[in-house]
Every structure is written in structure tokens, then in C-alpha cells.
DOROLO-420061 format. One record per residue: x, z, y of N, C-alpha, C, O in turn; residue in three letters. Coordinates in steps of 0.2 Angstrom, whole numbers, always signed. Each point is the difference from the previous one (the first is absolute). Example, Ala and Ser with C-alpha at 12.3 -4.5 7.8 and 13.67 -1.06 7.14 Angstrom:
2
PT; n.px; n.pz; n.py; ca.px; ca.pz; ca.py; c.px; c.pz; c.py; o.px; o.pz; o.py; residu
PT; +66; +39; -28; -4; +0; +6; +4; +0; +6; +5; +3; -1; ALA
PT; -7; -7; +6; +4; +1; +6; -4; +3; +5; +3; +1; +6; SER
***
This chain:
171
PT; n.px; n.pz; n.py; ca.px; ca.pz; ca.py; c.px; c.pz; c.py; o.px; o.pz; o.py; residu
PT; +477; +585; +445; -4; -5; -1; +1; -4; -5; +4; -4; +0; MET
PT; -8; +5; -6; +2; -4; -7; -4; -5; -1; -6; +1; -1; ARG
PT; +9; -7; +1; -4; -6; +1; -3; -1; -9; +4; +1; -4; ILE
PT; -10; -3; +2; -2; -2; -6; +0; -8; -1; +2; -3; -5; LYS
PT; -5; +0; +11; -1; -7; -1; +7; -4; +3; +3; +3; +4; ASP
PT; -2; -9; -9; +6; -3; +2; -2; -6; +2; -4; -3; -3; VAL
PT; +8; +1; +10; -1; -5; +4; +6; -2; +2; +4; +4; +3; ILE
PT; -1; -11; -5; +5; -1; +0; +0; -8; +4; -4; -4; -2; VAL
PT; +6; +3; +9; +0; -6; +4; +6; -3; +1; +6; +2; +0; LEU
PT; -7; -8; +1; +6; -4; +1; +3; +4; +8; -3; +3; +4; PRO
PT; +10; -5; -2; +3; +4; +5; -4; -1; +7; -1; -6; +1; TYR
PT; -1; +10; +4; -3; -2; +5; +5; +2; +6; +3; +6; -1; LYS
PT; -2; -10; +6; +5; +1; +5; -3; +6; +3; +5; +4; +1; GLU
PT; -11; -2; +1; -2; +6; +4; +2; +5; -4; -3; +5; +2; GLU
PT; +6; -4; -6; +1; +7; -4; +7; +2; +5; +0; +6; +2; TRP
PT; +4; -10; +2; +6; +1; +3; -4; +4; +6; +2; +6; +1; LYS
PT; -6; -9; +2; -3; +4; +6; -4; +7; -2; +0; +4; +5; GLN
PT; -4; -4; -11; -3; +6; -3; +7; +6; +0; +0; +6; +3; ASP
PT; +5; -9; -6; +5; +6; +0; +2; +2; +7; -1; +6; +2; PHE
PT; +2; -11; +2; +2; +3; +7; -5; +4; +3; +1; +4; +5; ILE
PT; -8; -5; -7; -5; +4; +3; +0; +7; -2; -2; +4; +4; ASN
PT; +4; -3; -11; +0; +7; -2; +7; +4; +3; +0; +6; +2; ILE
PT; +5; -11; -3; +7; +2; +3; +0; +3; +7; +3; +5; +2; LYS
PT; -8; -7; +2; +0; +2; +6; -3; +7; +2; +3; +4; +4; LYS
PT; -9; -2; -8; -3; +5; +0; +6; +7; -3; +1; +5; +2; GLU
PT; +3; -8; -8; +4; +5; -3; +6; +1; +6; +0; +6; +2; ILE
PT; +4; -11; +0; +5; +2; +6; -3; +3; +5; +2; +6; +1; VAL
PT; -8; -7; +1; -3; +4; +6; +0; +8; -1; +1; +4; +5; GLU
PT; -3; -3; -12; -1; +8; -3; +7; +3; -2; +1; +6; +0; ALA
PT; +3; -10; -2; +7; +3; -3; +5; -2; +6; +5; +4; +0; LEU
PT; -5; -9; +3; +5; +0; +6; +7; +0; -4; +1; -3; -6; GLY
PT; +4; +7; +8; +7; -1; -2; +1; +4; -7; +6; +1; -3; LYS
PT; -13; +2; +0; +2; +2; -7; -1; -4; -5; +2; +2; -5; LEU
PT; -3; -9; +7; +0; -6; -5; +7; -3; +1; +1; -2; +6; ALA
PT; +2; +2; -11; +7; -5; +0; -2; -7; +0; +3; -3; +4; ILE
PT; -8; +1; -8; -2; -6; +0; -8; +0; -3; -2; +6; -2; ALA
PT; -1; -11; +2; -7; -1; -3; +1; -6; -3; +0; -5; +4; VAL
PT; +0; +3; -11; +2; -5; -4; -8; -2; -3; -4; +4; -2; GLU
PT; +4; -11; +3; -7; -3; -3; +4; -2; -7; +5; -4; +0; HIS
PT; -7; +7; -6; +1; -2; -7; -5; -3; -4; -5; -1; +3; VAL
PT; +5; +0; -10; -5; -2; -4; -1; -7; +1; +3; -3; +5; GLY
PT; -7; +1; -9; -2; -8; +0; -2; -2; +7; +2; -6; +1; SER
PT; -5; +9; +3; -4; -3; +6; +7; -1; +5; +0; -3; +5; THR
PT; +5; +6; -6; +7; -1; +4; +4; -6; -2; +5; -1; +3; SER
PT; -7; -2; -8; +4; -7; -3; -3; -6; +2; -4; -2; -4; VAL
PT; +6; -2; +9; -5; -6; +2; +0; -5; -7; +5; +0; -4; GLU
PT; -11; -3; +2; -2; -4; -5; -2; +3; -6; -2; -3; -5; GLY
PT; +4; +11; +5; -3; +4; -6; -7; +1; +0; -3; +1; +5; LEU
PT; +0; -2; -11; -8; +2; -2; +0; +7; +0; +4; +3; -4; ALA
PT; -8; +1; +7; +0; +6; +0; -8; +4; +1; -4; -3; +2; ALA
PT; +4; +9; -3; -6; +4; +1; +0; +0; +8; +6; +1; +3; LYS
PT; -10; -2; +0; -1; +1; +8; +0; +8; +2; -5; +3; +3; PRO
PT; +11; +1; -5; +1; +5; +2; +9; +0; +2; +5; -2; -3; ILE
PT; -6; +5; +10; +7; +0; +2; +4; +7; -2; -2; +6; +1; ILE
PT; +7; -8; -4; +5; +6; -2; +4; +2; +5; +4; -5; +1; ASP
PT; -3; +11; +1; +5; +2; +5; +5; +6; -1; -3; +5; -3; ILE
PT; +9; -4; +4; +4; +4; -2; +2; +2; +7; +3; -5; +4; ASP
PT; -3; +12; -1; +2; +2; +5; +6; +4; -2; +0; +4; -4; VAL
PT; +6; -5; +8; +7; +3; -2; +1; +5; +5; +0; -1; +6; VAL
PT; +1; +7; -9; +2; +6; +4; +5; +3; -3; +2; -1; -6; VAL
PT; +1; +7; +11; +6; +4; -3; -4; +5; -4; -5; +3; +2; LYS
PT; +7; -1; -8; -3; +5; -4; +0; +7; +3; -4; +4; -2; LEU
PT; +7; -3; +7; -1; +7; +4; -6; -1; +5; -3; +5; +2; ASP
PT; +1; -11; -1; -6; -1; +4; -7; -1; -3; -5; -1; +3; ASN
PT; +6; +2; -10; -7; -3; -4; -7; +5; +2; -5; -2; -1; MET
PT; +7; +8; +2; -6; +4; +2; -3; -2; +7; -7; +0; +0; GLN
PT; +11; -1; +5; -3; -2; +6; -3; -7; +0; -5; -2; +4; LYS
PT; +8; -2; -8; -2; -6; -1; -8; +0; -4; -4; -4; +3; VAL
PT; +3; +9; -8; -5; +1; -3; -6; +2; +5; -6; -3; +1; ILE
PT; +8; +8; +2; -5; +3; +6; -2; -6; +5; -6; +0; +1; ARG
PT; +11; -4; +1; -2; -4; +6; -4; -6; -3; -5; -2; +4; ALA
PT; +5; +0; -11; -4; -5; -3; -8; +3; -1; -5; -3; -1; LEU
PT; +5; +10; +0; -5; +3; -1; -5; +0; +6; -6; +0; -1; GLU
PT; +10; +1; +9; -4; +0; +4; -3; -7; +3; -4; -1; +4; CYS
PT; +7; -5; -9; -4; -6; +2; -4; -2; -6; -1; -6; +0; ILE
PT; -2; +10; -5; -4; -2; -4; +3; -1; -9; -4; -2; -5; GLY
PT; +11; +3; +5; +3; -1; -6; -2; +7; -4; -1; +5; +2; TYR
PT; +1; -6; -9; +0; +6; -3; +4; +0; -7; +0; -4; -5; ILE
PT; +6; +10; +6; +5; +0; -5; -3; +1; -7; -3; +4; -2; HIS
PT; +6; -9; -2; -2; +1; -7; +6; +2; -5; -1; -1; -6; GLU
PT; +6; +3; +10; +7; +2; -5; +3; -7; -4; -2; -5; +2; GLY
PT; +7; +5; -6; +4; -5; -3; -6; -4; -4; +1; -6; +0; ASN
PT; -5; +9; -3; -4; -3; -5; +3; -3; -5; -1; -5; -2; LEU
PT; +6; +9; +0; +5; -1; -7; +5; -4; +1; +4; -2; -4; GLY
PT; -3; +0; +11; +6; -4; +1; +5; +2; +5; +0; +0; +6; ILE
PT; +6; +3; -9; +5; +3; +4; +2; -5; +6; +0; -7; +0; GLU
PT; +2; +10; +5; +3; -4; +6; -5; -3; +4; +2; -5; +4; GLY
PT; -8; +7; -4; -6; -2; +5; -6; +5; +0; -2; +2; -5; ARG
PT; +0; -2; +11; -7; +4; +1; -5; -7; +1; +1; -5; +4; GLU
PT; -6; +7; -7; -6; -4; +1; -5; +3; +5; -1; +6; +1; ALA
PT; -2; -11; +2; -7; +2; +5; -6; -4; -1; +0; -6; +1; PHE
PT; -5; +11; -2; -6; -4; +2; -2; +0; +6; +5; +2; +4; ALA
PT; -11; -4; -2; -1; -1; +7; -8; +0; +2; -4; -3; -4; TYR
PT; +3; +6; +9; -8; -1; +3; +0; -3; +8; +5; +2; +3; GLU
PT; -10; -6; -2; +0; -1; +6; +4; -7; +2; +2; -1; +6; GLY
PT; -1; -4; -10; +4; -4; +0; -3; -7; -1; +4; -5; -2; LYS
PT; -11; +5; +3; -3; -6; -1; +2; -7; +4; -2; -5; -2; GLU
PT; +5; +6; +8; +3; -5; +4; +6; -3; -2; +3; -4; +3; HIS
PT; +0; +7; -9; +6; -3; -3; +0; -2; -7; -4; +3; -4; LEU
PT; +7; -8; +2; -1; -2; -6; +1; +5; -5; +2; +6; +2; GLN
PT; -3; -6; -8; +1; +5; -5; +7; +0; -2; +3; -5; +0; THR
PT; -2; +12; -1; +8; +1; +0; +2; +5; -5; -4; +4; -1; HIS
PT; +10; -5; -1; +3; +8; -4; +5; +1; +4; +5; -4; +2; HIS
PT; -5; +10; +0; +7; +4; +5; +3; +4; -4; -3; +5; -3; LEU
PT; +10; -6; +3; +4; +5; -4; +5; +1; +6; +1; -4; +4; TYR
PT; +2; +11; -4; +6; +2; +2; +5; +2; -4; +0; +4; -4; VAL
PT; +6; -8; +6; +6; +1; -4; +6; +3; +3; +1; -2; +6; CYS
PT; +3; +7; -8; +6; +2; +2; +4; -7; +0; +0; -4; -4; PRO
PT; +5; +4; +10; +5; -5; -1; +3; -2; -4; +2; -6; -1; GLU
PT; +0; +11; -4; +4; -1; -7; -4; -1; -6; +3; +0; -5; ASP
PT; -10; -1; +6; -4; +0; -5; +1; -6; -4; +0; -6; +3; SER
PT; +1; +7; -11; +1; -5; -5; -6; -5; +1; +1; -6; +1; GLU
PT; -7; +9; -1; -7; -5; +1; +1; -4; +6; +0; -6; -1; GLU
PT; +1; +8; +6; +1; -3; +6; +5; -6; +0; -1; -6; +2; LEU
PT; +6; +7; -5; +6; -5; -2; -4; -4; -5; +1; -6; +2; LYS
PT; -4; +6; -6; -2; -2; -6; -5; -6; +2; +0; -6; -2; ARG
PT; -4; +8; +7; -6; -4; +3; +3; -5; +5; -2; -6; +0; HIS
PT; +7; +8; +4; +4; -4; +4; +3; -6; -4; -1; -6; +2; LEU
PT; +6; +8; -7; +2; -4; -3; -4; -6; -4; +1; -6; +0; ILE
PT; -7; +9; -3; -4; -4; -3; -3; -6; +5; +0; -6; -2; PHE
PT; -2; +9; +7; -3; -5; +6; +5; -4; +2; -2; -6; -1; ARG
PT; +7; +6; +2; +5; -3; +4; +2; -6; -7; +0; -6; +1; ASP
PT; +1; +8; -6; +1; -5; -7; -6; -5; +0; +1; -6; +0; TYR
PT; -6; +9; +1; -6; -5; +0; -1; -4; +5; -2; -6; +0; LEU
PT; +4; +8; +5; +0; -4; +8; +6; -6; -1; -1; -6; +2; ARG
PT; +6; +7; -6; +5; -5; +0; +1; -4; -8; +4; -5; +0; THR
PT; -9; +6; -5; +0; -2; -5; -8; -5; -2; -4; +3; -3; HIS
PT; +4; -8; +7; -6; -3; -3; -5; -1; -6; -5; +2; -1; GLN
PT; +11; -4; -3; -3; -1; -8; -2; +7; -2; -5; +0; -2; ASP
PT; +9; +5; +3; -3; +7; -2; -6; +2; +3; -4; +2; -3; VAL
PT; +3; -4; +10; -6; +2; +4; -5; -3; -3; -5; +3; -1; ARG
PT; +6; -10; +0; -7; -4; -4; -2; +2; -6; -6; +0; -1; GLU
PT; +11; +1; -4; -2; +3; -5; -3; +7; -2; -5; +1; -4; LYS
PT; +7; +3; +9; -3; +7; +2; -7; -1; +2; -5; +2; -3; TYR
PT; +4; -7; +8; -6; -1; +4; -6; -3; -5; -5; +3; -1; GLY
PT; +8; -8; -3; -5; -2; -6; -2; +6; -4; -6; +0; -1; SER
PT; +10; +4; -2; -1; +5; -4; -5; +5; +3; -5; +3; -3; ILE
PT; +6; -1; +10; -5; +4; +2; -7; -2; +1; -5; +3; +0; LYS
PT; +6; -11; +2; -9; -3; +0; -2; +0; -7; -6; +1; -1; LEU
PT; +10; -3; -4; -2; +0; -7; -3; +7; -3; -5; +0; -3; GLU
PT; +9; +6; +5; -3; +6; -2; -6; +2; +3; -4; +4; -3; ALA
PT; +4; -5; +10; -7; +1; +5; -6; -4; -4; -5; +2; +0; ALA
PT; +6; -9; -3; -6; -2; -3; -1; +2; -6; -6; +0; -2; LYS
PT; +11; +3; -2; -2; +3; -7; -3; +6; +1; -5; +1; -3; LEU
PT; +8; +4; +8; -3; +7; +1; -2; +2; +6; +3; +4; +4; TYR
PT; -8; -8; -1; -3; +0; +7; -2; +8; +2; -2; +1; +5; PRO
PT; +1; +2; -11; -2; +8; +2; +3; +5; -5; -4; +5; -2; ASP
PT; +10; -6; +1; +4; +5; -3; +7; -1; +3; +5; -3; -3; ASP
PT; -4; +7; +8; +7; +1; +3; +6; +2; -4; +5; -3; +1; ILE
PT; -5; +7; -6; +3; +2; -5; +3; -6; -5; +6; -1; -1; ASP
PT; -11; -3; -2; +2; -5; -4; +2; -6; +5; +4; -4; -2; LYS
PT; -6; +3; +8; +5; -5; +4; +7; +2; +1; +4; -4; +1; TYR
PT; -3; +11; +0; +7; +2; +1; +4; -2; -7; +5; -2; +0; ILE
PT; -9; +4; -5; +4; -1; -6; +0; -7; -2; +6; -1; -2; ASP
PT; -9; -3; +3; +1; -7; +0; +6; -3; +4; +5; -3; -2; TYR
PT; -5; +5; +8; +6; -3; +4; +7; +4; -1; +5; -1; +3; LYS
PT; -6; +7; -6; +6; +3; +0; +7; -2; -4; +5; +1; +1; SER
PT; -7; -6; -6; +6; -2; -4; +4; -5; +5; +6; -1; +0; PRO
PT; -10; -3; +4; +3; -4; +6; +5; +4; +5; +5; -1; +2; VAL
PT; -9; +6; -1; +4; +5; +6; +6; +3; -4; +5; +0; +3; ILE
PT; -4; +2; -9; +6; +2; -3; +4; -6; -1; +6; +0; +2; GLU
PT; -8; -6; -3; +4; -6; -1; +3; -1; +7; +6; -1; +0; GLU
PT; -9; +2; +5; +3; -1; +7; +4; +5; +2; +5; -2; +4; ILE
PT; -5; +9; -6; +5; +4; +0; +6; -1; -4; +5; +2; +2; TYR
PT; -5; -4; -8; +5; -3; -4; +4; -6; +3; +6; -1; +0; GLU
PT; -9; -3; +3; +4; -6; +4; +3; +3; +5; +5; -3; +2; SER
PT; -7; +8; +2; +3; +2; +6; +6; +5; -1; +2; +3; +4; MET
PT; +0; -3; -10; +6; +4; -3; +5; +3; +4; +3; -4; +3; ASP
PT; -3; +9; -3; +4; +5; +4; -2; +1; +7; +2; +4; +3; GLY
PT; -6; -7; -1; -2; +1; +9; -6; +6; +0; -2; +2; +5; GLN
PT; +0; +1; -11; -4; +6; +0; +6; +6; +0; -2; +6; +0; LEU
***
């Protein structure tokens, strides 16, 4: 699912429960194939403005990837490949109207992309000043480019790069 309209909202407490609801279905389908199911992205950072889309990384052993793909397909997820980003497999879905809109990724446990997501999330959770600056830029970008996701991303990218630089050595 590729969004076109850009909607950024102030943090909503219900995003925690939205994640739990999605995670429950994933865990029921995957059982022990899932090492962890991580809430990542802006909705996982309390106090951060975000697009109301839950980002999820399912952590698996690389050897189990095909089993995981098949199990997710059985519950309505559609494997899309890595979409040009190594270290994760992306999934679209059908029949999930009862769940909050979400992006689902499956990552091998040693994935650099997974590591990047977790470190970025945890950094924003523990650095209020950075979180507030990033949230402000996101709200500003959404106002400037409400119907152009690419320009929205371009506008906020320098701040993301600045955050990565301030995380020096953690990635």
C-alpha cells in the first residue's frame, strides 16, 4: 500500500493498543517462528507526531523466512519482496479492515535495517528535545506537502540525517 496523502497527527495513546491488536494476529499465525514482534516507526515513540500507520518489524531466523512468508500469506498478507531495502521483507495485506493501517516487515535477526529501526526508535524515546524537533518538522512537512509523500519525505530527510549523526556510533 503506497500512501499518497500525507496526514501527520499529534501522538495518540491508542497507537499502543493498535500495535498490540496487530501483534496478536501475527503471533497467533507465526508462533515460535517469530523471535520478536517490534513496534517501530514514529507511532512507537510516545509524544512524537506521526502518520497514523503502525510500523512493525517481525524478527525471525533467516532459515525460517520461507515458512514465515507462507504463514503470513495464510492470514491475508501478501509478500512484496524487499522493495529495494536489504535486510527486510515487506508485506501488503487484504482483509485487515478491523486493524489500524500498518506496514509489516519481516527481518532476519541479524538485519542491519532492523538494528537501525530499533536504535532510531530508542534514541527518540530517550531524547525529548530531538523528538520534539523531529515531530515539528513532520507536522510542517505535512502542511506544506499534504498530497505529495515524496516531497514530505525529502523535507524531513535532513533532520533524520542530523539525528543519525547525533547518534554517532550507535548504528
